[in-house]
Every structure is written in structure tokens, then in C-alpha cells.
C-alpha positions as CSV (number, residue, x, y, z in Angstrom):
1,M,121.1,72.1,115.9
2,G,123.6,74.4,117.7
3,S,121.0,77.1,118.4
4,P,120.0,78.7,121.7
5,A,116.5,77.3,121.1
6,I,117.6,73.6,121.0
7,E,119.6,74.2,124.3
8,R,116.3,75.2,125.9
9,V,114.6,72.1,124.5
10,R,117.5,69.9,125.8
11,D,117.2,71.5,129.3
12,Y,113.4,70.8,129.2
13,L,114.0,67.1,128.3
14,V,116.5,66.6,131.1
15,A,114.2,68.2,133.6
16,Q,111.2,66.1,132.5
17,L,113.2,62.8,132.7
18,T,114.7,63.8,136.0
19,S,111.3,64.5,137.4
20,L,110.3,60.9,136.4
21,G,113.2,59.6,138.5
22,L,115.3,58.6,135.4
23,P,119.0,59.4,135.5
24,T,119.8,61.3,132.3
25,H,123.0,61.0,130.2
26,L,124.1,63.5,127.6
27,Q,126.3,62.5,124.7
28,T,127.9,65.5,122.9
29,V,129.9,65.4,119.7
30,S,131.2,68.2,117.5
31,V,130.1,68.1,113.9
32,S,130.1,70.3,110.8
33,D,127.5,73.1,110.9
34,Y,125.3,71.8,108.1
35,F,123.0,74.8,108.1
36,G,125.6,77.5,109.1
37,G,128.0,77.3,106.2
38,P,131.3,75.6,105.4
39,G,134.2,75.5,107.9
40,R,132.0,76.0,111.0
41,T,131.3,73.4,113.6
42,V,128.5,73.0,116.2
43,E,127.9,70.6,119.1
44,V,125.0,68.2,119.0
45,T,123.8,66.5,122.1
46,N,121.8,63.3,122.5
47,V,119.6,63.0,125.6
48,I,119.5,59.4,126.9
49,A,117.7,57.6,129.7
50,R,117.1,54.0,130.6
51,I,114.2,52.3,132.3
52,P,115.6,49.1,133.8
53,G,113.8,45.8,133.4
54,T,114.0,42.6,135.4
55,G,116.0,40.7,132.8
56,D,119.6,40.5,131.7
57,G,119.9,44.0,130.3
58,T,118.6,43.3,126.8
59,A,116.8,46.5,125.7
60,I,114.2,48.0,123.5
61,L,115.5,51.3,122.0
62,V,112.9,54.0,121.5
63,M,114.1,57.0,119.4
64,A,112.8,60.4,118.5
65,H,114.9,63.4,117.3
66,Y,114.3,66.8,118.9
67,D,116.0,69.1,116.4
68,T,114.3,70.7,113.4
69,V,115.3,72.4,110.2
70,P,115.7,76.2,110.4
71,T,112.6,76.9,108.4
72,T,110.1,75.4,110.9
73,A,109.1,75.2,114.6
74,G,108.9,71.5,114.2
75,A,105.7,70.9,116.2
76,N,105.0,67.7,114.3
77,D,108.5,67.0,113.0
78,N,109.4,65.9,115.5
79,S,108.2,67.5,118.8
80,A,105.0,65.4,118.7
81,A,107.1,62.2,118.8
82,V,109.3,63.6,121.5
83,A,106.2,64.4,123.6
84,A,104.8,60.9,123.0
85,V,108.0,59.2,124.1
86,L,108.1,61.4,127.3
87,E,104.4,60.5,128.1
88,A,105.1,56.8,127.5
89,A,108.1,57.0,129.8
90,R,105.8,58.6,132.5
91,V,103.3,55.7,132.2
92,L,106.0,53.1,132.2
93,Q,107.5,54.5,135.3
94,T,104.2,54.1,137.1
95,S,103.7,50.5,135.8
96,P,105.2,47.2,136.9
97,P,108.7,46.8,135.4
98,L,109.0,44.9,132.1
99,R,111.4,42.1,131.5
100,N,113.5,44.1,129.0
101,D,115.1,47.5,129.6
102,V,113.8,50.5,127.7
103,I,116.4,52.9,126.3
104,L,114.9,56.4,125.6
105,L,117.0,58.2,123.0
106,F,116.3,61.8,122.0
107,T,118.7,62.5,119.2
108,D,120.1,65.9,118.0
109,G,121.2,66.6,114.5
110,E,118.8,64.2,112.7
111,E,117.8,66.7,110.0
112,P,121.2,66.8,108.1
113,A,121.8,63.7,106.0
114,P,124.6,62.4,108.2
115,R,122.1,61.8,111.0
116,F,124.8,63.1,113.4
117,G,123.1,62.2,116.8
118,A,122.0,58.7,115.9
119,S,125.3,57.9,114.2
120,A,127.2,59.1,117.3
121,F,125.0,56.9,119.5
122,A,125.6,53.9,117.2
123,S,129.3,54.3,117.0
124,D,130.3,55.6,120.5
125,N,127.8,54.6,123.1
126,P,127.9,51.2,124.9
127,W,124.2,51.0,125.3
128,F,123.7,50.7,121.6
129,A,125.0,47.1,121.8
130,D,122.2,46.2,124.3
131,A,119.5,47.2,121.8
132,A,117.8,44.1,120.4
133,F,114.8,45.9,118.9
134,A,114.3,49.6,118.0
135,V,111.3,51.9,117.4
136,N,111.8,55.2,115.7
137,L,109.1,57.8,115.6
138,E,108.9,60.5,112.8
139,A,106.5,62.9,111.2
140,I,106.1,63.9,107.5
141,G,102.7,65.4,108.2
142,S,100.4,66.6,110.9
143,S,98.3,63.6,111.8
144,G,98.2,59.9,112.0
145,P,97.7,57.0,112.5
146,D,101.3,56.1,112.6
147,L,102.2,54.6,109.2
148,L,104.8,51.9,109.1
149,L,107.5,53.4,106.9
150,E,110.2,50.8,107.2
151,T,111.1,47.5,108.9
152,A,114.5,46.1,109.8
153,G,115.2,42.4,110.4
154,P,112.6,39.7,109.9
155,D,109.2,41.1,109.3
156,A,107.0,38.6,111.1
157,A,107.7,39.9,114.7
158,S,107.5,43.5,113.6
159,V,104.2,43.1,111.7
160,D,102.6,41.2,114.5
161,A,103.5,44.0,116.9
162,V,101.9,46.6,114.7
163,A,98.8,44.5,114.3
164,S,98.4,44.6,118.1
165,L,98.1,48.3,118.1
166,P,94.7,49.9,118.5
167,A,95.4,52.2,115.5
168,H,97.8,51.1,112.8
169,A,98.6,51.6,109.1
170,A,101.0,49.0,107.7
171,F,101.4,48.1,104.0
172,S,104.2,46.0,102.5
173,F,104.0,48.0,99.3
174,F,105.1,51.0,101.3
175,T,108.0,49.4,103.3
176,S,109.2,47.6,100.1
177,T,109.1,50.9,98.2
178,A,111.1,52.6,100.9
179,E,113.6,49.7,100.7
180,L,113.9,50.0,97.0
181,I,114.8,53.8,97.2
182,G,117.3,53.2,99.9
183,G,115.2,54.0,103.0
184,A,113.2,57.0,104.3
185,S,116.4,58.9,105.3
186,T,115.8,59.2,109.1
187,D,117.6,58.1,112.2
188,F,116.3,54.6,111.4
189,D,119.1,54.4,108.8
190,V,121.6,53.5,111.6
191,I,119.3,50.8,112.9
192,R,118.9,49.2,109.4
193,D,122.7,49.5,108.8
194,A,123.4,47.8,112.1
195,E,121.0,45.0,111.3
196,I,119.0,45.5,114.4
197,P,115.3,44.5,114.1
198,G,113.0,47.4,114.3
199,L,110.2,49.7,113.1
200,N,110.2,53.2,111.7
201,L,106.8,54.9,112.0
202,A,105.5,58.3,111.0
203,W,102.6,60.6,110.7
204,I,102.2,61.4,107.0
205,R,98.7,62.9,106.6
206,G,98.7,66.7,106.1
207,S,102.2,66.4,104.5
208,S,102.0,69.9,103.0
209,I,103.3,71.4,106.3
210,Y,106.4,69.2,106.3
211,H,109.6,71.3,106.9
212,T,107.6,74.5,106.5
213,E,106.7,77.4,108.8
214,R,103.2,75.9,109.1
215,D,104.6,73.1,111.1
216,D,103.6,74.9,114.3
217,L,101.2,74.3,117.2
218,D,98.3,75.6,115.2
219,H,98.7,72.7,112.8
220,L,99.4,70.0,115.4
221,N,96.6,67.4,115.7
222,T,96.5,67.3,119.4
223,A,93.6,64.7,119.3
224,G,96.0,62.4,117.4
225,M,98.6,62.6,120.2
226,A,96.7,59.9,122.1
227,D,97.3,57.4,119.3
228,H,100.9,58.5,119.1
229,V,101.4,57.6,122.8
230,S,99.4,54.4,122.4
231,T,101.8,53.4,119.5
232,V,104.9,53.8,121.7
233,L,103.3,52.1,124.7
234,G,101.8,49.3,122.7
235,L,105.1,48.5,121.0
236,V,107.2,48.7,124.2
237,R,104.7,46.5,126.1
238,H,104.5,44.1,123.2
239,F,108.3,43.5,123.2
240,G,108.8,44.4,126.9
241,D,108.3,40.8,128.2
242,A,109.3,39.1,124.9
243,D,112.4,37.1,124.2
244,L,114.3,39.5,122.0
245,A,116.8,36.9,120.7
246,T,117.0,37.1,116.9
247,P,113.5,36.1,115.7
248,A,113.0,33.4,113.2
249,D,112.9,34.6,109.6
250,E,109.7,33.5,108.0
251,G,110.8,35.0,104.7
252,A,109.2,38.0,102.8
253,L,105.7,38.9,104.0
254,V,102.8,40.6,102.3
255,F,100.8,42.6,104.8
256,F,98.2,45.4,104.7
257,S,95.8,47.1,107.0
258,I,92.1,47.0,106.3
259,P,89.2,49.0,107.8
260,G,88.1,47.9,111.2
261,G,91.6,47.7,112.7
262,F,92.6,44.4,111.1
263,L,96.0,43.6,109.6
264,V,96.2,40.9,107.0
265,R,99.5,39.2,106.5
266,H,100.7,36.1,104.5
267,S,103.8,34.7,103.0
268,A,105.0,36.4,99.8
269,I,105.2,32.9,98.2
270,W,101.4,33.1,97.6
271,I,101.9,36.0,95.2
272,P,103.6,34.0,92.4
273,I,101.3,31.1,93.1
274,G,98.4,33.5,92.7
275,S,99.8,34.8,89.4
276,V,99.9,31.2,88.0
277,A,96.2,30.9,89.0
278,I,95.5,34.1,87.3
279,V,97.0,32.9,84.0
280,L,95.1,29.6,84.2
281,L,91.8,31.4,85.0
282,F,92.3,33.9,82.3
283,I,92.9,31.2,79.7
284,L,89.8,29.3,81.0
285,G,87.7,32.4,80.9
286,L,88.7,33.2,77.4
287,S,88.1,29.6,76.2
288,M,84.6,29.7,77.7
289,T,84.0,33.1,76.1
290,I,85.1,31.8,72.7
291,R,82.6,28.9,73.0
292,Q,79.7,31.2,74.0
293,R,80.1,33.9,71.4
294,P,82.1,35.2,68.4
295,F,85.6,36.2,69.6
296,S,88.5,37.9,67.9
297,W,92.0,37.9,69.3
298,R,92.7,41.0,67.2
299,S,89.8,42.8,68.8
300,M,91.2,41.9,72.3
301,L,94.6,43.1,71.4
302,R,93.2,46.4,70.0
303,G,91.3,46.7,73.3
304,T,94.6,46.2,75.2
305,G,96.2,48.9,73.1
306,L,93.4,51.3,73.9
307,A,93.6,50.4,77.6
308,V,97.3,51.2,77.6
309,L,96.9,54.4,75.7
310,G,94.2,55.5,78.1
311,C,96.5,54.7,81.0
312,V,99.2,56.9,79.5
313,A,96.7,59.7,78.8
314,A,95.3,59.6,82.3
315,A,98.9,59.8,83.7
316,I,99.8,62.7,81.5
317,V,96.6,64.7,81.9
318,G,96.5,64.1,85.7
319,T,100.1,65.1,86.1
320,L,99.8,68.3,84.1
321,M,96.7,69.3,86.0
322,W,98.3,68.5,89.4
323,M,101.4,70.4,88.6
324,A,99.3,73.4,87.6
325,I,97.3,73.1,90.9
326,S,100.5,72.7,92.9
327,A,101.9,75.9,91.4
328,A,98.7,77.9,92.1
329,R,98.0,76.3,95.5
330,S,101.3,75.8,97.1
331,T,99.9,75.1,100.5
332,L,97.0,72.6,100.8
333,G,95.0,71.7,103.8
334,V,94.0,68.1,104.3
335,T,90.4,68.6,103.2
336,E,91.3,70.7,100.2
337,G,93.8,68.1,99.1
338,Y,91.2,65.4,99.0
339,V,88.8,67.7,97.1
340,W,91.5,67.9,94.4
341,L,92.0,64.1,94.6
342,L,88.3,63.6,93.9
343,M,88.8,65.8,90.8
344,L,91.7,63.6,89.7
345,I,89.5,60.5,90.2
346,G,87.0,62.1,87.9
347,V,89.8,62.7,85.3
348,A,90.8,59.0,85.4
349,G,87.2,57.9,85.1
350,A,86.6,60.2,82.2
351,V,89.7,59.0,80.3
352,W,88.5,55.4,80.9
353,F,85.1,56.0,79.5
354,V,86.5,57.9,76.5
355,A,88.7,54.8,75.8
356,R,85.6,52.6,76.4
357,Y,83.5,54.6,73.9
358,R,86.3,54.5,71.4
359,A,86.5,50.7,71.8
360,L,82.7,50.4,71.1
361,L,83.1,52.5,67.9
362,T,86.0,50.4,66.6
363,G,84.8,47.0,67.8
364,A,87.8,46.7,70.2
365,N,87.4,44.4,73.2
366,I,88.6,46.7,75.9
367,G,87.0,44.7,78.8
368,E,89.3,41.7,78.3
369,G,92.0,44.2,77.2
370,I,92.2,46.0,80.5
371,L,92.2,42.6,82.3
372,L,95.1,41.5,80.2
373,V,97.0,44.6,81.4
374,W,96.3,43.6,85.0
375,V,97.4,40.0,84.3
376,A,100.7,41.3,82.8
377,L,101.3,43.6,85.7
378,S,100.6,40.8,88.2
379,L,103.1,38.5,86.5
380,V,105.8,41.1,86.4
381,T,105.4,42.3,90.0
382,A,104.9,38.7,91.3
383,V,108.3,37.8,90.0
384,S,110.2,41.0,90.7
385,V,108.7,42.5,93.9
386,P,106.0,40.1,95.4
387,T,105.6,42.3,98.5
388,I,104.3,45.1,96.1
389,G,102.8,42.7,93.6
390,Y,99.9,41.9,95.8
391,L,98.4,45.2,94.7
392,F,98.0,43.7,91.2
393,V,97.7,39.9,91.9
394,W,94.6,39.8,94.0
395,P,92.5,42.3,92.0
396,A,93.7,40.5,88.8
397,L,92.7,37.2,90.3
398,A,89.2,38.6,91.1
399,G,89.0,40.0,87.6
400,T,89.7,36.6,86.0
401,I,87.1,35.0,88.3
402,A,84.6,37.6,87.1
403,L,85.5,36.9,83.5
404,A,84.7,33.2,84.0
405,I,81.4,34.1,85.6
406,R,80.5,36.5,82.7
407,S,81.4,33.9,80.2
408,L,79.1,31.3,81.8
409,V,76.1,33.6,82.3
410,S,76.5,36.4,79.8
411,G,74.2,39.3,80.2
412,A,72.4,38.3,83.5
413,F,72.2,41.4,85.7
414,G,72.5,39.5,88.9
415,W,75.7,37.7,87.8
416,R,77.1,40.9,86.5
417,L,76.4,42.5,89.9
418,L,78.2,39.6,91.6
419,S,81.2,40.1,89.2
420,L,81.3,43.8,90.2
421,V,81.4,43.0,93.9
422,I,84.0,40.3,93.5
423,V,86.3,42.7,91.7
424,A,85.5,46.0,93.5
425,V,86.1,44.7,97.0
426,P,89.7,43.6,96.8
427,T,90.5,46.4,94.3
428,F,89.1,49.0,96.7
429,F,90.8,47.6,99.9
430,L,94.2,47.2,98.2
431,I,94.6,50.0,95.8
432,T,93.0,52.9,97.9
433,P,95.9,53.0,100.5
434,A,98.5,53.1,97.7
435,I,96.7,55.9,95.9
436,D,96.4,57.8,99.2
437,A,100.1,57.3,100.2
438,F,101.5,58.4,96.8
439,F,99.1,61.3,96.6
440,L,100.3,62.5,100.0
441,F,103.9,62.4,98.8
442,A,102.9,64.4,95.7
443,T,101.5,67.2,97.8
444,P,103.5,70.5,97.4
445,R,105.5,71.8,100.3
446,P,106.3,75.5,100.0
447,G,109.8,76.5,101.0
448,N,110.9,72.9,101.0
449,P,111.7,72.2,97.3
450,D,113.7,69.1,98.0
451,S,110.5,67.3,99.1
452,E,108.1,68.7,96.5
453,L,107.2,65.8,94.2
454,P,104.1,66.7,92.2
455,A,105.3,64.6,89.3
456,M,104.7,61.6,91.6
457,I,101.0,62.0,90.9
458,V,101.6,59.8,87.9
459,I,101.6,56.7,90.2
460,P,98.1,57.3,91.8
461,M,96.7,58.4,88.4
462,I,97.8,55.1,86.8
463,L,96.4,53.1,89.8
464,L,93.1,55.1,89.6
465,Y,92.7,54.4,85.9
466,L,93.5,50.7,86.2
467,A,91.2,50.3,89.2
468,I,88.3,52.1,87.5
469,G,88.8,50.2,84.2
470,L,88.9,46.8,85.9
471,T,85.9,47.5,88.1
472,A,83.8,49.0,85.4
473,S,84.5,46.1,83.0
474,A,83.4,43.6,85.6
475,A,79.9,45.0,85.6
476,Q,79.5,45.3,81.8
477,R,78.0,42.8,79.4
478,S,80.4,40.7,77.4
479,T,81.4,42.4,74.2
480,R,80.5,40.7,71.0
481,S,83.4,40.9,68.5
């Protein structure tokens, strides 16, 4: 912000919007020079245009910031989003008018924490009051699909809109995590604070280039730009003819994307209900196990202790290894990053099988022990954060069903294979996106120490270990104690 380069970008935006027949408005404010040192001020300028609809002036606000930090060219963060909004505006101008207006807001001064441009628009521009829904586009990486970072207002309308997109990635564990840490720190902060319903979406894959000199055109996924534009157009058209009066609040929602372009959503009330079913099935499975074979509660508790120790060991070993890799390989490509992730999966698996071998030597029942860990996690998260708790509740429910099956038909290969499938499918579909997301945020970003979080690898390591342990136990014979 305040540089000759951003003035050229601003002139380009004005020229492009004018060529589309859109009157352009500039909103300029003087702010402290965040990057230039204390006592200095610079001007930041928002570029604003409006595509009129046929309705009463209620509007959809589409936002993208066009400034960058001084260390980067900002090809992804956030020029890709700016280009996508411009292209969407071109298409909208050649299409029949929508019912609702569309406000195009290109903000300046997003990178400093005060969010200078967006804050100025919210506090001192009359068009902000017309916005009944907002879409903000960001980038924390170099490719998509656009991940739903945050929602504001009732989730139902927002989630249904994302589900209508040809390419989407939406997970309530992610939006709830963002909410727990106070948001993703983008222009969307002003939307959330103003209690306007909306969506905050971003590219996150290839996050090692974030805020670095590698965020240039050579590292821009031009093939992904089509999806970027489709996201903007899809959301604008979804809400363009909709009644944007305050949507009904259906309460907290659990939602997650699955392969094939499907988005599953259900009320969060099913999570505590599911946790009750888990406890009942776990008790039923254990009671059937006790009838079928010798059983020792002490053995199961020793197995639980071994499972927990293994979890801690996997987290420590994986974190130390990842921190060493991050120090040696400060810049990782997408492919290389996933090669290292495969290694970490191997580490988690190795720790589990060491714990399993130790359990066999000591007579500890680690199969029911790891399931008890899942049951405990499902109960805690179902009560505290059900929109995250689904990660544990549904795999744990599958695990308790598998326990009941194994107790009824102990040792039969076909039934053990069925147990494996019952557990592996929900565990794979639910846990994999969480591992992927937290792994991406643990990726090192050279020259951007504020965003380097290699210690975050502890979360995917724990999830890996728990998923491997639960799945492996589902396929094993019942342990005689």
C-alpha cells in the first residue's frame, strides 16, 4: 500500500471496470504506514463498482484485496482473486440482470491487521448498508479448490450455496476452528463484526509460497483460475435472485465435502445423539465380548494406556522430524510436501504397531483400548464443539458397531473384513481432510516467520495415529485376555 506499483494496479482496475461499462468509485483514506515505519502516513484507496439489479437495491458484496505485503508480488494473494472478480463482472455484464445488485469491492490495505480498506468501507461508505450477503476471496496458497474458511450469520444458506458449486471444499471442523481462534484475519473480519451473512473462501494448497517471493506468476495455477471464476459466478448467481432477508437460523450445522462433488450436512444435534449411541454400543459390544471369551478390565485399561502413550509418542516423533525437515527444506513444492506426509503416515503407523506388539507381549487389550480413546474423544467433542466432534463421533460409532460384529462372530475372516470396511470408510472420508488442512498450515514459509507453524504437525500426527489404530484394530481378531 502507498507504493507506485499499487497505483498502477489501481489504474488498471479502473480501466477494466470502465471498459465493462461500470461507473467506478474511489474511496481514499489516510492511514498509518504499517510497513514504512512509525510516524508516517499513506493513502489507501478502495476501488468500487456496482452492477444494478432489478430489485430494491439489496446487494451482494463481492470482495478481494489488491494490495500485497512488501516481500511478494502477490500473484496468488491476492491478484488471482482480483482477476476472478473482474472476469465474473465481465460475464455478469453480458448476462440478464439479477434481482439483487452486485457490489464489487477491491480493497487496499488488507495486509496490515487493521484491514484499512475494508474497515473504511464498512464505516464510511453508504453502500455497505445495502449489503445483505458478502463473499470474500483470499489465498493462502497457490491452488484450489476454494476452501470455505469462515461463515458469518446462519450457516444453512451459506452451506447450500457452496454445495451448488461445481468445485467446493467445505468442512465445519475448519470453520469452527477459525471461529475458535478469532477468525482468519482477513477483510472478512469486518463482515463478521457487522453480522452480515457471508462466506470467506481461499486457496490453501501450496501454502509454502504464502507471503514469500515465490508468490509470482510462475507459481500461479492458471488452470485453477477457471474454478476461481466459477466460485464467484456460482455464488453470485445463487444469491442473485434470492430473497436476501435474514435467513432462518437452523442452528449449528455439521457439514463436509466428500469425493464426487457432494456436500453432506446435518444438524449438529445429531452429534451428541450419536455419542450416546456410541456409549450404548460400546457397552453392548463389551458385554457380548465378556460372554464369548475371557475378558479383563485391567487388560483393557492397560491397552488404553498403551494407546495413549503411543499417541503421545507419534506426536512427539512426528513433530521433531517435521521441524527438522522444515529447517532443512524451508521451501516445499506441493508434490514434495505430500512425499514427506507419506513418511509421517509411516511414522504414525510404525508407532501404532510398536504399541500393538508391546500389547501382545504384556497381554494388554489395545484393540478395545484404542476404541475407548475414540469413545472418550467423541463424548468430549460432542459436548464442547459438536461441529468439530463429527470427526470423532462417526468413526467411533463405526468402531463400536465393528466391536459388536467381532464379538458375535469372533475370528471369521469375512466378518473381520466387513468390520474393516465399516470403520475405514467413515474414518477415511472424515479424517483425511482434517489431516490435509492442518498439514498445509504446518508447511514452512521462508521469509514469513509469523505464519510458520511446523509445531502444528502435532494435530495431523495425532489424527493419523488414531485413524490407523482404529482401522487396524477393526480387522484384527479379538484378543483373548
